[in-house]
N, C-alpha and C positions, 0 to 999 in steps of 0.2 A: 652244643651244636649237634647236627644230625649225625647218626652213624653213617659210615662210609658205604657207598654202593659197591656191591661185589659183582663179579662177572656173571654170577648166577641170577642176579636180580632181573625181573622183567623190565621192559622199557616203561617209561611213564605212560605211553599210549596203551600198552597192554594192561597196566594197572587201572587206567581209566575205563578200559573195556570191561575189566573185571567188576568195577563198580556198577556198570550198566547191566551186565549179564554175567553173573557169578561163574567163575571158572575154578573147578576143584583143584587143579594143579597150582594155579596162582594162589588160591587160599592156603594151600599147604605151605607154599613158600613163605607167604606173609607171616604165618604162625611162627616161623623160626627165624625171621629176618628183622633185626631192629630198624634198619634203614626203611624197609617197606612198611613196617608198622607205623613209623613216624609219618611217612607219606600218606598212609591211609587216614591217620588221625587228622592231618592237615586238611585233607579233602572232606572229611566228615565235618570239621569245624566250619569250612567254607560253605558246606551245604546248610548247616544250621543258620549261618549268618544270612544266606540268601532267603531261607524260609522266614526269618524275622523281618527282613527288609522288603520282600516281595509284596506283601499286602499293602504297604504304604505306597509303593511305586505304582501298583495297579490302581489304587484309589486316585492317585494324582492323574494317571492316564485317563481314567474313565471320567473324572470330573472336568478335565480340561480347564481347570481354573488357574493353573500355573503352567509355564512352559515345561516341556519334558527336559529331564537332565541331559547334558551333552553326551553322556555315556549311558547306555542301558546298564542295569546292575551286573556285577561280575557274576558269572554263572558257574557254579561248581560242576565237576564232571557228572555227578549223580543227577543233575537237573538241567543238563545242557539242551536236550531235545535235538533238533535238527543240526544245529551248529556243531555240537559235540560229535554226533554220529558222522557228520561230514569229515571231521578231522580223523576219526577212527578209521574210516574207510580209506583215507588217503594220507598216510603218515608223512611227516616231513622227511627230507633226505637224511641219510645216515650222517653225512658230514655237511651240516647246514652252512649256507652262505650268510655270513654275518653282514648286517646292513649298517654297521657303524665302525668307525676307526677304533682299533683296540680289540675288535672281535670279542666283545663282552656282552652284547645285546643283539638278539634276533627278534624281529617282529614278524610273525607269520600271519598272512592274510588268507582267509578262506570264507566260504559261505555262498559265493557266487561263481565258483570256478575251482580249479585244482589249487590246493594250498601252496603258497609260495612265500619265500622270504622277501620282505619289502625292501625296496631300494630307497635311498635318500630322495625325498621330494615326490615319492610316488603318489598318484591320485587314487583315492580309495572311495568306493561307492557307499552310500548309506546302506545299513543292513549287513555289511561285511563283519565277520567275526575275527577278532584279533587274538592271537596267543603270543606269549612271551617266553623266550629262552634266554637264560643268562649263563655266562661262562666266566666267573670271576677268577678262575685259576687256582683257587684254594677256598677253604671254608670262609664264608662271609654272611653278612646280614644284608638283605635286599629289600628296597622299596621300588615299586613301579608306579609312576605317576605320569600325568600329561598336563601340558600347558597349551591353552588356545591363544588366538590372536589378541585377546583382551588381557592376557596375562593371568587368567583364572586357572587355578590348579584343580585337577581331578585326581583323586586317589584310586588306583586300580588294583594293586596287589601289595599286601593283603588288604581285603576290603574292610575289615574291622580289626579292632584290637589296638593295643598301644605299642606293640613291638613289631619290627620288620620280620620278614620271612627268612629263616635260616636255611642256607643252601651249602652244599659241599661239592665243588666242581661244576661241570656243565649240567644244567637242569632245565627241562621244560616245565614251566610253572603250572600248577593246577588251575583250571578254570579258563574262562574266556570273557572278553569284553566285546560287546556288540555296538557298532556305530549307529547313532541316531541320524536324523536328517540335517543336522546343522552343517554349514559349509565353512570352508576356510582352513588355514594351516593349523596343524596340531602337532606338537612335539612330544614324543614319548621319551621318558627319562627312566633309566635304571640307576639307582643310587646304592652303592655297595660300600660296606664298611666292615672292618674287623671287629668292632664293638657296636652293639645296637644303638642306632640313633632314633630318637623319638620322631613321630610323624610331624609334630609341631616344628621341629628344626628343619626337616625337609621341606615342608610346605612354605615356611618363611623364606627359605633360600630360593625357591622356585617362583613364588608369587611375584607377578609383575615382570618376569624376565621376558626379554624380546623373543618371540617364538622363532624368528628366523636367525637368531644369533645365539649360539650355544656357548660362546666364549665368556659370557658375563656371569655364568653360574659357578660359584666356588663354594664348596661345603667342607669346612674343616673336618678332618678325620674320615673323609669319604672320597671315593672317586666315582665318576659318572660315565655313562655311555648313553647315547641318544640317537633317535631316528626321527626325522621330520616327515610327516605325511600331509597331503593335501586332501581335505575332506570335500566330497562333492562328486556329482556325476561327471564323467569325462566329456 
């Protein structure tokens, strides 16, 4: 599991800003902090994953031979461009408003206005950037996924690999997901467990689940938190 965050640790947003524009004081802190070193490695791995996936995504977009994926690729902090800079300019509140019962998942919306915590059933425009914060209450392994109106599952965090993201306490997760132009309901899921679950287990549990009814999903060994969004122009 990750080393615990200390009172001296920079915020996740400050760490992301350091990745975009190196800060000597932050670099000195990271050199002596196991927690922030783990965070930095996670961001670097996400950046490498994006670099591997981006050429294929761009080729599909340019060829227009197949429909675009429902979600634009997960963008690591080092490669966010406008969406990331937007969040860095306008950090989320110190005490976020959780958008789901249990106060374990926050979905932040930004890109076309000031960042805000989503409310259940909120309508979200195409092109909006989403960020995810989890608060499992203790050390946990986390997957973030979404389910659309057809029951299709999209994997959001982590974007690659066979194991979930390890978190310890409240954490704003690295990276951002950008909405494409598809319309309709989309349910965001956080799946949290004390022992790591494979993506196959999570995907099977979510696949085909009714997007407007969260009570049907049960995953042995895990608890879930969820936020329903309505994709499309208001």
